[in-house]
N, C-alpha and C positions, 0 to 999 in steps of 0.2 A: 504494500499500500504506499502511495506517496505521501510525503510528510504533510503537505498542506491538506490532503484528503483526511489523513489521520487526525490532524488538528481540528478540522471541521466536524468530523464525527465525534470527537471528544467534547467539543464545545456544545454540540447539540445534545449529547447524552447528559452533560452537566446541567444544561437548562432544564431538561425533562426531569432529571433527578431532583433538582432544587424546587421545582414546581410540585412534584410529588411529596417531597419532604414538607413543604410549606402547607400543602392541603391537609396532610395527615398530622402535622405538628411535630414531625421528627426532623432530625438533622439530614441534610442531603447525603452525608457520607454513609449512612446506613443503606442507601439505595445505590450510591455511586461505587463503592468499594467492591461489592460482588459483581457488578457490571464490568468494572474495569478488569477484574481477575478472570471471569468466566468468558466474556466475549471479546475483549481486547488482548488477552494473554499477558497482562502486565503482572509482574511479580507482586505477591501479596504485601510484602513489606514496602514496596514502592507505592502501592495504592493506599495503604494505611498512612504512609508518610505524607502523600499528597492531601489526604483527608485532614490530618492534623494540622497541616500548614494552613489549609483553608479556614479551619476552625479558629486558629489563633489570629488570623488576619481579620475575620469578621467580628470576633470577640473584641479585638482591640479597637476596631472602628466603632462598635457599638459602645464600648466603655468611654471612648473620647467623646462621643456624641452626648452620652448621659452627663459626663462631667461638664461639658460646654454649656448645656442647658440648666445645670444646677439640679438635675433629678437625683443625684447621688450626693451623699453627705459623707465625705471622707475626711477624718481628722488624722493628721499626721503629727505625731509627737505627744 
């Protein structure tokens, strides 16, 4: 499979997994990791690593948004 076609397939799969995860109230990784391993032949460790990186990125973005709007009360010290 050509690299651009592989990236397009992964992007489409990620969007569908995210939509399913949002509808069901689950993380997208619970849908995406099995698809990456079974259908795309990606190593399980690599799929889990990609999932945790996306969780860290989205959690950091959400935390920054909550801090910026003042919805979280963090006391340091």
